[in-house]
N, CA, C and O atoms as CSV, one atom per row, in Angstrom:
chain,resi,resn,atom,element,x,y,z
A,1,MET,N,N,0.815,-17.758,33.482
A,1,MET,CA,C,0.222,-18.544,32.443
A,1,MET,C,C,0.750,-18.000,31.119
A,1,MET,O,O,0.832,-16.788,30.920
A,2,ILE,N,N,1.107,-18.911,30.219
A,2,ILE,CA,C,1.589,-18.537,28.891
A,2,ILE,C,C,0.647,-19.142,27.860
A,2,ILE,O,O,0.392,-20.346,27.875
A,3,VAL,N,N,0.129,-18.304,26.960
A,3,VAL,CA,C,-0.701,-18.767,25.850
A,3,VAL,C,C,0.010,-18.340,24.580
A,3,VAL,O,O,0.282,-17.157,24.378
A,4,ALA,N,N,0.313,-19.313,23.718
A,4,ALA,CA,C,1.096,-19.030,22.517
A,4,ALA,C,C,0.329,-19.385,21.257
A,4,ALA,O,O,-0.459,-20.330,21.232
A,5,ASP,N,N,0.575,-18.613,20.217
A,5,ASP,CA,C,0.027,-18.857,18.889
A,5,ASP,C,C,1.078,-18.355,17.907
A,5,ASP,O,O,1.607,-17.260,18.100
A,6,PRO,N,N,1.400,-19.114,16.859
A,6,PRO,CA,C,2.450,-18.669,15.936
A,6,PRO,C,C,2.181,-17.291,15.338
A,6,PRO,O,O,3.085,-16.465,15.213
A,7,MET,N,N,0.910,-17.058,14.967
A,7,MET,CA,C,0.568,-15.783,14.343
A,7,MET,C,C,-0.669,-15.192,15.003
A,7,MET,O,O,-1.668,-15.881,15.213
A,8,LEU,N,N,-0.588,-13.923,15.321
A,8,LEU,CA,C,-1.697,-13.187,15.920
A,8,LEU,C,C,-2.168,-12.182,14.875
A,8,LEU,O,O,-1.564,-11.123,14.703
A,9,ALA,N,N,-3.245,-12.519,14.182
A,9,ALA,CA,C,-3.720,-11.668,13.084
A,9,ALA,C,C,-4.810,-10.719,13.577
A,9,ALA,O,O,-4.519,-9.580,13.942
A,10,THR,N,N,-6.050,-11.173,13.591
A,10,THR,CA,C,-7.163,-10.317,14.030
A,10,THR,C,C,-7.290,-10.289,15.546
A,10,THR,O,O,-7.869,-9.360,16.108
A,11,GLY,N,N,-6.749,-11.311,16.208
A,11,GLY,CA,C,-6.888,-11.429,17.658
A,11,GLY,C,C,-8.106,-12.223,18.076
A,11,GLY,O,O,-8.280,-12.505,19.262
A,12,SER,N,N,-8.948,-12.588,17.135
A,12,SER,CA,C,-10.194,-13.288,17.446
A,12,SER,C,C,-9.938,-14.626,18.126
A,12,SER,O,O,-10.531,-14.917,19.165
A,13,THR,N,N,-9.066,-15.437,17.551
A,13,THR,CA,C,-8.774,-16.749,18.129
A,13,THR,C,C,-8.137,-16.594,19.498
A,13,THR,O,O,-8.526,-17.286,20.440
A,14,MET,N,N,-7.173,-15.705,19.626
A,14,MET,CA,C,-6.493,-15.527,20.907
A,14,MET,C,C,-7.472,-15.069,21.983
A,14,MET,O,O,-7.417,-15.565,23.108
A,15,CYS,N,N,-8.353,-14.148,21.669
A,15,CYS,CA,C,-9.327,-13.671,22.662
A,15,CYS,C,C,-10.259,-14.799,23.092
A,15,CYS,O,O,-10.589,-14.907,24.273
A,16,THR,N,N,-10.684,-15.631,22.160
A,16,THR,CA,C,-11.542,-16.764,22.494
A,16,THR,C,C,-10.803,-17.753,23.389
A,16,THR,O,O,-11.357,-18.239,24.375
A,17,VAL,N,N,-9.552,-18.050,23.044
A,17,VAL,CA,C,-8.755,-18.976,23.854
A,17,VAL,C,C,-8.548,-18.407,25.256
A,17,VAL,O,O,-8.745,-19.116,26.243
A,18,LEU,N,N,-8.158,-17.151,25.356
A,18,LEU,CA,C,-7.940,-16.531,26.669
A,18,LEU,C,C,-9.212,-16.561,27.507
A,18,LEU,O,O,-9.165,-16.869,28.698
A,19,GLU,N,N,-10.328,-16.250,26.902
A,19,GLU,CA,C,-11.601,-16.264,27.620
A,19,GLU,C,C,-11.892,-17.655,28.171
A,19,GLU,O,O,-12.270,-17.797,29.334
A,20,ASN,N,N,-11.717,-18.677,27.343
A,20,ASN,CA,C,-11.993,-20.049,27.777
A,20,ASN,C,C,-11.005,-20.527,28.833
A,20,ASN,O,O,-11.404,-21.157,29.813
A,21,VAL,N,N,-9.740,-20.239,28.649
A,21,VAL,CA,C,-8.716,-20.672,29.610
A,21,VAL,C,C,-8.924,-19.989,30.963
A,21,VAL,O,O,-8.853,-20.636,32.008
A,22,LEU,N,N,-9.177,-18.698,30.938
A,22,LEU,CA,C,-9.370,-17.972,32.200
A,22,LEU,C,C,-10.665,-18.388,32.898
A,22,LEU,O,O,-10.717,-18.453,34.126
A,23,ASP,N,N,-11.702,-18.667,32.121
A,23,ASP,CA,C,-12.956,-19.147,32.720
A,23,ASP,C,C,-12.772,-20.505,33.399
A,23,ASP,O,O,-13.402,-20.780,34.420
A,24,ALA,N,N,-11.915,-21.350,32.835
A,24,ALA,CA,C,-11.700,-22.691,33.371
A,24,ALA,C,C,-10.698,-22.709,34.530
A,24,ALA,O,O,-10.632,-23.692,35.269
A,25,ALA,N,N,-9.932,-21.653,34.694
A,25,ALA,CA,C,-8.914,-21.612,35.747
A,25,ALA,C,C,-9.565,-21.458,37.114
A,25,ALA,O,O,-10.562,-20.753,37.268
A,26,ASP,N,N,-8.987,-22.128,38.099
A,26,ASP,CA,C,-9.492,-22.013,39.462
A,26,ASP,C,C,-9.238,-20.625,40.039
A,26,ASP,O,O,-10.081,-20.074,40.747
A,27,ASP,N,N,-8.075,-20.065,39.732
A,27,ASP,CA,C,-7.692,-18.741,40.210
A,27,ASP,C,C,-7.180,-17.906,39.048
A,27,ASP,O,O,-6.748,-18.441,38.027
A,28,GLU,N,N,-7.231,-16.590,39.214
A,28,GLU,CA,C,-6.624,-15.707,38.228
A,28,GLU,C,C,-5.116,-15.946,38.223
A,28,GLU,O,O,-4.510,-16.036,39.291
A,29,PRO,N,N,-4.499,-16.051,37.046
A,29,PRO,CA,C,-3.053,-16.236,37.024
A,29,PRO,C,C,-2.337,-14.992,37.552
A,29,PRO,O,O,-2.789,-13.865,37.349
A,30,GLU,N,N,-1.227,-15.217,38.224
A,30,GLU,CA,C,-0.434,-14.103,38.725
A,30,GLU,C,C,0.122,-13.284,37.566
A,30,GLU,O,O,0.139,-12.053,37.610
A,31,ASP,N,N,0.574,-13.981,36.535
A,31,ASP,CA,C,1.077,-13.347,35.311
A,31,ASP,C,C,0.436,-14.029,34.121
A,31,ASP,O,O,0.252,-15.246,34.123
A,32,LEU,N,N,0.094,-13.251,33.105
A,32,LEU,CA,C,-0.505,-13.777,31.883
A,32,LEU,C,C,0.291,-13.249,30.700
A,32,LEU,O,O,0.392,-12.039,30.494
A,33,PHE,N,N,0.860,-14.176,29.922
A,33,PHE,CA,C,1.665,-13.804,28.763
A,33,PHE,C,C,1.038,-14.369,27.499
A,33,PHE,O,O,0.642,-15.534,27.454
A,34,VAL,N,N,0.953,-13.533,26.481
A,34,VAL,CA,C,0.522,-13.944,25.152
A,34,VAL,C,C,1.752,-13.876,24.258
A,34,VAL,O,O,2.353,-12.814,24.096
A,35,LEU,N,N,2.125,-15.024,23.675
A,35,LEU,CA,C,3.315,-15.100,22.835
A,35,LEU,C,C,2.931,-15.365,21.388
A,35,LEU,O,O,2.031,-16.159,21.112
A,36,SER,N,N,3.617,-14.698,20.466
A,36,SER,CA,C,3.421,-14.972,19.046
A,36,SER,C,C,4.717,-14.690,18.305
A,36,SER,O,O,5.540,-13.889,18.746
A,37,ALA,N,N,4.886,-15.365,17.167
A,37,ALA,CA,C,6.063,-15.130,16.333
A,37,ALA,C,C,5.847,-13.897,15.463
A,37,ALA,O,O,6.728,-13.045,15.351
A,38,VAL,N,N,4.679,-13.809,14.852
A,38,VAL,CA,C,4.353,-12.688,13.969
A,38,VAL,C,C,2.972,-12.173,14.343
A,38,VAL,O,O,2.040,-12.952,14.544
A,39,SER,N,N,2.850,-10.854,14.433
A,39,SER,CA,C,1.563,-10.245,14.783
A,39,SER,C,C,1.231,-9.113,13.825
A,39,SER,O,O,2.110,-8.520,13.199
A,40,ALA,N,N,-0.053,-8.832,13.730
A,40,ALA,CA,C,-0.534,-7.648,13.022
A,40,ALA,C,C,-0.954,-6.630,14.073
A,40,ALA,O,O,-1.411,-7.009,15.151
A,41,PRO,N,N,-0.806,-5.355,13.778
A,41,PRO,CA,C,-1.201,-4.329,14.752
A,41,PRO,C,C,-2.638,-4.493,15.232
A,41,PRO,O,O,-2.922,-4.293,16.414
A,42,GLU,N,N,-3.552,-4.855,14.325
A,42,GLU,CA,C,-4.963,-4.998,14.680
A,42,GLU,C,C,-5.171,-6.049,15.771
A,42,GLU,O,O,-5.955,-5.837,16.697
A,43,GLY,N,N,-4.467,-7.186,15.662
A,43,GLY,CA,C,-4.596,-8.242,16.655
A,43,GLY,C,C,-4.035,-7.838,18.007
A,43,GLY,O,O,-4.628,-8.133,19.045
A,44,LEU,N,N,-2.898,-7.167,17.994
A,44,LEU,CA,C,-2.294,-6.705,19.239
A,44,LEU,C,C,-3.205,-5.720,19.958
A,44,LEU,O,O,-3.366,-5.779,21.177
A,45,ILE,N,N,-3.794,-4.820,19.193
A,45,ILE,CA,C,-4.705,-3.826,19.776
A,45,ILE,C,C,-5.926,-4.513,20.377
A,45,ILE,O,O,-6.334,-4.195,21.494
A,46,ARG,N,N,-6.509,-5.452,19.638
A,46,ARG,CA,C,-7.717,-6.125,20.131
A,46,ARG,C,C,-7.446,-6.899,21.414
A,46,ARG,O,O,-8.197,-6.779,22.382
A,47,VAL,N,N,-6.369,-7.698,21.429
A,47,VAL,CA,C,-6.064,-8.484,22.631
A,47,VAL,C,C,-5.762,-7.550,23.800
A,47,VAL,O,O,-6.193,-7.804,24.924
A,48,ASN,N,N,-5.036,-6.488,23.544
A,48,ASN,CA,C,-4.714,-5.538,24.609
A,48,ASN,C,C,-5.967,-4.876,25.172
A,48,ASN,O,O,-6.064,-4.655,26.379
A,49,GLU,N,N,-6.917,-4.563,24.312
A,49,GLU,CA,C,-8.158,-3.933,24.776
A,49,GLU,C,C,-9.024,-4.906,25.572
A,49,GLU,O,O,-9.617,-4.523,26.581
A,50,GLU,N,N,-9.102,-6.166,25.126
A,50,GLU,CA,C,-9.972,-7.136,25.791
A,50,GLU,C,C,-9.317,-7.784,27.013
A,50,GLU,O,O,-10.012,-8.233,27.924
A,51,PHE,N,N,-7.975,-7.834,27.034
A,51,PHE,CA,C,-7.248,-8.453,28.143
A,51,PHE,C,C,-6.071,-7.565,28.533
A,51,PHE,O,O,-4.920,-7.929,28.294
A,52,PRO,N,N,-6.345,-6.414,29.125
A,52,PRO,CA,C,-5.264,-5.484,29.470
A,52,PRO,C,C,-4.291,-6.044,30.511
A,52,PRO,O,O,-3.180,-5.535,30.657
A,53,GLU,N,N,-4.701,-7.082,31.227
A,53,GLU,CA,C,-3.813,-7.694,32.215
A,53,GLU,C,C,-2.737,-8.571,31.575
A,53,GLU,O,O,-1.796,-8.986,32.252
A,54,ALA,N,N,-2.866,-8.857,30.280
A,54,ALA,CA,C,-1.909,-9.727,29.585
A,54,ALA,C,C,-0.718,-8.930,29.067
A,54,ALA,O,O,-0.863,-7.814,28.568
A,55,ASP,N,N,0.462,-9.530,29.197
A,55,ASP,CA,C,1.664,-8.990,28.567
A,55,ASP,C,C,1.788,-9.649,27.202
A,55,ASP,O,O,1.830,-10.875,27.103
A,56,LEU,N,N,1.848,-8.836,26.141
A,56,LEU,CA,C,1.941,-9.358,24.787
A,56,LEU,C,C,3.394,-9.315,24.321
A,56,LEU,O,O,4.037,-8.265,24.340
A,57,LEU,N,N,3.891,-10.465,23.908
A,57,LEU,CA,C,5.262,-10.578,23.433
A,57,LEU,C,C,5.244,-11.181,22.031
A,57,LEU,O,O,4.682,-12.256,21.817
A,58,THR,N,N,5.859,-10.485,21.082
A,58,THR,CA,C,5.904,-10.970,19.710
A,58,THR,C,C,7.287,-10.727,19.135
A,58,THR,O,O,7.986,-9.800,19.546
A,59,VAL,N,N,7.677,-11.558,18.185
A,59,VAL,CA,C,8.988,-11.426,17.552
A,59,VAL,C,C,8.952,-10.333,16.492
A,59,VAL,O,O,9.902,-9.563,16.348
A,60,SER,N,N,7.844,-10.272,15.750
A,60,SER,CA,C,7.762,-9.334,14.637
A,60,SER,C,C,6.341,-8.794,14.495
A,60,SER,O,O,5.368,-9.533,14.645
A,61,ILE,N,N,6.235,-7.511,14.206
A,61,ILE,CA,C,4.935,-6.901,13.905
A,61,ILE,C,C,4.945,-6.547,12.427
A,61,ILE,O,O,5.695,-5.674,11.989
A,62,ASP,N,N,4.103,-7.236,11.663
A,62,ASP,CA,C,3.996,-6.955,10.235
A,62,ASP,C,C,3.086,-5.756,10.011
A,62,ASP,O,O,2.509,-5.214,10.953
A,63,ASP,N,N,2.965,-5.352,8.754
A,63,ASP,CA,C,2.323,-4.090,8.412
A,63,ASP,C,C,0.823,-4.023,8.662
A,63,ASP,O,O,0.329,-3.044,9.219
A,64,GLU,N,N,0.094,-5.066,8.251
A,64,GLU,CA,C,-1.359,-4.947,8.260
A,64,GLU,C,C,-2.018,-6.292,7.995
A,64,GLU,O,O,-1.346,-7.304,7.802
A,65,LEU,N,N,-3.345,-6.282,7.990
A,65,LEU,CA,C,-4.139,-7.434,7.557
A,65,LEU,C,C,-4.718,-7.135,6.192
A,65,LEU,O,O,-5.047,-5.989,5.886
A,66,ASN,N,N,-4.844,-8.175,5.361
A,66,ASN,CA,C,-5.513,-7.969,4.079
A,66,ASN,C,C,-7.023,-8.115,4.271
A,66,ASN,O,O,-7.493,-8.277,5.397
A,67,ASP,N,N,-7.778,-8.060,3.181
A,67,ASP,CA,C,-9.240,-8.127,3.267
A,67,ASP,C,C,-9.747,-9.464,3.802
A,67,ASP,O,O,-10.885,-9.557,4.260
A,68,GLU,N,N,-8.903,-10.507,3.746
A,68,GLU,CA,C,-9.297,-11.827,4.232
A,68,GLU,C,C,-8.848,-12.069,5.672
A,68,GLU,O,O,-9.075,-13.151,6.214
A,69,GLY,N,N,-8.210,-11.071,6.300
A,69,GLY,CA,C,-7.763,-11.192,7.676
A,69,GLY,C,C,-6.424,-11.876,7.835
A,69,GLY,O,O,-6.085,-12.325,8.930
A,70,PHE,N,N,-5.642,-11.965,6.741
A,70,PHE,CA,C,-4.317,-12.565,6.800
A,70,PHE,C,C,-3.267,-11.484,7.002
A,70,PHE,O,O,-3.396,-10.373,6.486
A,71,ILE,N,N,-2.220,-11.821,7.761
A,71,ILE,CA,C,-1.130,-10.882,8.008
A,71,ILE,C,C,-0.344,-10.657,6.719
A,71,ILE,O,O,-0.013,-11.602,6.003
A,72,VAL,N,N,-0.051,-9.377,6.438
A,72,VAL,CA,C,0.719,-9.007,5.249
A,72,VAL,C,C,1.980,-8.295,5.707
A,72,VAL,O,O,1.866,-7.311,6.438
A,73,PRO,N,N,3.185,-8.731,5.324
A,73,PRO,CA,C,3.441,-9.818,4.393
A,73,PRO,C,C,3.239,-11.202,4.992
A,73,PRO,O,O,2.903,-12.122,4.247
A,74,GLY,N,N,3.424,-11.404,6.286
A,74,GLY,CA,C,3.117,-12.682,6.927
A,74,GLY,C,C,4.041,-13.819,6.534
A,74,GLY,O,O,5.060,-13.625,5.871
A,75,LEU,N,N,3.652,-15.014,6.964
A,75,LEU,CA,C,4.439,-16.224,6.717
A,75,LEU,C,C,3.667,-17.276,5.949
A,75,LEU,O,O,4.201,-18.353,5.685
A,76,GLY,N,N,2.447,-17.001,5.588
A,76,GLY,CA,C,1.584,-18.038,5.051
A,76,GLY,C,C,0.783,-18.639,6.193
A,76,GLY,O,O,0.810,-18.127,7.312
A,77,ASP,N,N,0.081,-19.707,5.920
A,77,ASP,CA,C,-0.763,-20.347,6.924
A,77,ASP,C,C,0.093,-21.183,7.875
A,77,ASP,O,O,0.780,-22.108,7.442
A,78,ALA,N,N,0.054,-20.861,9.169
A,78,ALA,CA,C,0.878,-21.568,10.161
A,78,ALA,C,C,0.501,-23.044,10.238
A,78,ALA,O,O,1.376,-23.900,10.373
A,79,GLY,N,N,-0.783,-23.348,10.153
A,79,GLY,CA,C,-1.217,-24.745,10.179
A,79,GLY,C,C,-0.688,-25.511,8.988
A,79,GLY,O,O,-0.204,-26.632,9.138
A,80,ASP,N,N,-0.773,-24.918,7.791
A,80,ASP,CA,C,-0.240,-25.575,6.592
A,80,ASP,C,C,1.258,-25.783,6.727
A,80,ASP,O,O,1.769,-26.843,6.365
A,81,ARG,N,N,1.962,-24.799,7.236
A,81,ARG,CA,C,3.414,-24.931,7.404
A,81,ARG,C,C,3.766,-25.985,8.449
A,81,ARG,O,O,4.709,-26.754,8.268
A,82,SER,N,N,3.016,-26.017,9.528
A,82,SER,CA,C,3.297,-26.968,10.602
A,82,SER,C,C,3.017,-28.415,10.203
A,82,SER,O,O,3.776,-29.322,10.544
A,83,PHE,N,N,1.913,-28.618,9.476
A,83,PHE,CA,C,1.468,-29.969,9.166
A,83,PHE,C,C,1.621,-30.348,7.706
A,83,PHE,O,O,1.146,-31.398,7.273
A,84,ARG,N,N,2.305,-29.466,6.931
A,84,ARG,CA,C,2.605,-29.706,5.520
A,84,ARG,C,C,1.349,-30.005,4.713
A,84,ARG,O,O,1.325,-30.929,3.901
A,85,THR,N,N,0.309,-29.215,4.945
A,85,THR,CA,C,-0.923,-29.314,4.184
A,85,THR,C,C,-1.054,-28.062,3.329
A,85,THR,O,O,-0.274,-27.121,3.481
A,86,THR,N,N,-2.011,-28.044,2.452
A,86,THR,CA,C,-2.217,-26.852,1.625
A,86,THR,C,C,-3.642,-26.382,1.737
A,86,THR,O,O,-4.015,-25.388,1.113
């Protein structure tokens, strides 16, 4: 099973998605991959702690999260970039 998100910041969204997807699955997946383009260390740590069976694959690990939970330096809001909203 592959679960992808452009940016893995706090890990909160990914953990919620993984929990829901795994709860809905008939069987445990043989392999579980979490994919992201950019991650923050905090998000990687959280997902790894809550889902140690998952292999985490990311293109880039940025420095940190700011006080608002955004990846720094990051790419900006993935939703805004994807759908050209502000």
